[in-house]
C-alpha positions as CSV (number, residue, x, y, z in Angstrom):
1,M,5.6,44.4,-4.1
2,K,3.2,41.5,-4.2
3,E,3.6,39.2,-1.2
4,N,1.0,36.5,-1.5
5,V,1.7,32.9,-2.6
6,L,-1.8,32.6,-4.0
7,E,-1.2,35.6,-6.2
8,V,1.9,34.0,-7.6
9,L,0.0,30.8,-8.2
10,M,-2.9,32.6,-9.9
11,Y,-0.4,34.5,-12.1
12,L,1.3,31.2,-13.1
13,F,-2.0,29.5,-13.7
14,E,-3.4,32.3,-15.8
15,N,-0.2,33.0,-17.8
16,Y,1.5,29.7,-18.2
17,I,-0.3,26.6,-17.0
18,Y,-3.8,27.4,-18.4
19,E,-3.0,29.5,-21.4
20,Q,0.3,28.1,-22.5
21,P,0.8,24.6,-21.0
22,A,4.0,24.0,-23.1
23,A,5.6,27.1,-21.7
24,A,5.1,25.8,-18.1
25,D,8.0,23.4,-18.6
26,D,10.5,26.3,-18.6
27,R,10.8,27.1,-14.9
28,H,13.5,29.7,-15.4
29,S,11.5,31.8,-17.8
30,M,8.5,31.6,-15.4
31,E,10.7,32.8,-12.6
32,E,11.9,35.7,-14.7
33,S,8.4,36.6,-15.6
34,L,7.3,36.5,-11.9
35,H,10.2,38.8,-10.9
36,Q,9.2,41.2,-13.6
37,A,5.6,41.1,-12.3
38,G,6.9,42.2,-8.9
39,F,6.9,39.0,-6.9
40,T,9.6,38.3,-4.4
41,N,12.0,35.3,-4.4
42,V,10.5,34.0,-1.1
43,E,6.9,34.0,-2.6
44,I,8.1,32.5,-5.9
45,D,9.9,29.7,-4.1
46,K,6.9,29.0,-1.9
47,A,4.6,28.9,-4.9
48,F,6.9,26.4,-6.8
49,R,7.1,24.2,-3.6
50,W,3.3,24.4,-3.4
51,L,3.0,23.2,-7.1
52,D,5.7,20.5,-6.5
53,V,3.7,19.0,-3.6
54,L,0.5,19.1,-5.7
55,A,2.4,17.3,-8.5
56,E,3.7,14.7,-6.1
57,Q,0.2,14.1,-4.8
58,R,-1.1,13.6,-8.3
59,D,1.6,11.1,-9.0
60,S,0.9,9.1,-5.8
61,S,-2.8,9.3,-5.9
62,A,-4.8,6.1,-5.6
63,A,-8.2,7.5,-4.9
64,V,-11.0,5.3,-3.8
65,V,-14.3,7.0,-4.6
66,S,-17.5,5.8,-3.0
67,N,-21.0,7.3,-2.9
68,N,-21.2,6.3,0.8
69,Q,-18.5,8.6,2.1
70,P,-19.1,10.0,5.6
71,M,-19.4,13.7,6.2
72,R,-16.1,15.5,6.4
73,V,-15.3,16.8,9.9
74,Y,-13.0,19.8,9.8
75,T,-10.1,20.2,12.2
76,A,-9.9,23.2,14.5
77,D,-7.3,24.9,12.3
78,E,-9.4,24.3,9.2
79,L,-12.4,25.8,10.9
80,D,-10.4,28.8,11.9
81,R,-9.2,29.4,8.4
82,L,-12.2,28.4,6.3
83,D,-15.4,30.2,7.1
84,A,-18.9,28.7,6.6
85,D,-19.1,30.0,3.0
86,C,-15.9,28.2,2.1
87,R,-16.9,25.0,3.7
88,G,-20.4,25.3,2.2
89,F,-19.0,25.7,-1.2
90,L,-16.8,22.7,-0.8
91,L,-19.8,20.7,0.3
92,Y,-21.7,22.0,-2.7
93,L,-18.9,20.9,-5.1
94,E,-19.0,17.4,-3.5
95,N,-22.8,17.2,-3.7
96,T,-22.7,18.1,-7.4
97,A,-19.8,15.7,-8.1
98,V,-17.4,18.4,-9.1
99,L,-15.1,17.2,-6.3
100,D,-14.7,13.7,-5.2
101,T,-13.4,12.9,-1.7
102,H,-9.8,12.6,-2.9
103,C,-9.8,15.9,-4.7
104,R,-11.5,17.6,-1.7
105,E,-8.7,16.4,0.5
106,L,-6.1,17.7,-2.0
107,V,-7.9,21.1,-2.0
108,L,-7.9,21.2,1.8
109,D,-4.2,20.3,1.9
110,R,-3.3,22.9,-0.6
111,L,-5.4,25.5,1.1
112,Q,-3.6,24.8,4.4
113,A,-0.3,25.0,2.6
114,L,-1.0,28.6,1.6
115,E,-0.1,29.8,5.1
116,N,-2.7,32.6,4.9
117,E,-4.5,33.4,8.1
118,D,-7.8,34.0,6.4
119,I,-8.9,32.1,3.3
120,D,-11.8,33.5,1.4
121,L,-14.2,32.0,-1.1
122,E,-12.2,33.3,-4.1
123,D,-9.1,31.6,-2.7
124,V,-11.0,28.3,-2.4
125,K,-12.3,28.6,-6.0
126,W,-8.8,29.2,-7.4
127,V,-7.3,26.3,-5.5
128,V,-10.1,24.0,-6.6
129,L,-9.5,25.0,-10.2
130,M,-5.7,24.4,-9.9
131,V,-6.2,21.0,-8.2
132,L,-8.7,19.8,-10.8
133,F,-6.5,21.0,-13.6
134,N,-3.7,19.0,-12.2
135,Q,-5.6,15.7,-11.7
136,P,-5.9,13.2,-14.5
137,G,-9.4,12.4,-15.5
138,Q,-10.9,15.5,-14.0
139,E,-11.4,17.5,-17.3
140,A,-15.2,17.5,-17.0
141,N,-15.1,18.6,-13.4
142,F,-12.5,21.3,-14.3
143,A,-14.8,22.6,-17.0
144,S,-17.7,22.7,-14.5
145,M,-15.6,24.5,-12.0
146,E,-14.5,27.0,-14.7
147,D,-18.1,27.6,-15.5
148,L,-18.9,28.2,-11.8
149,M,-16.0,30.6,-11.4
150,F,-16.5,32.7,-14.5
151,D,-20.3,32.7,-14.6
152,N,-21.3,36.1,-13.2
153,E,-25.0,35.5,-13.3
154,G,-25.6,33.2,-10.4
155,E,-24.4,31.9,-7.1
156,Y,-24.2,28.3,-6.1
157,L,-27.1,26.7,-4.2
158,H,-26.6,24.6,-1.1
């Protein structure tokens, strides 16, 4: 059985939210599909709570974006869970304006909510994509992130 919340989120994103946004309104059918795909009730519930918190953050966001933001200092827990590649990628996304400070904080919050001991670069990319997809006015940044994720030719520069 699949036991990872991020796997559930990726499944939902790929099969409902991204491909069929109208179908994402039917939570019951999504749960049935997740059960058929082999996910447990515990992981399904955690994934829906993760998405609910993300939606709440979207609804209550009042981001103030400035070009003069100080450098982000990571907490000890964030440093333990996000290696240099993950942190470097987030900095790259900020420097290229794919992520603003508000979205960066949403990404970090949602990464911490995954409860995974180790978070790798692919996890970060998927969470960034989900956060940008969920934020109003981030369509261009979502498209840029999509290009970064699915472009097999190059790596990011930092």
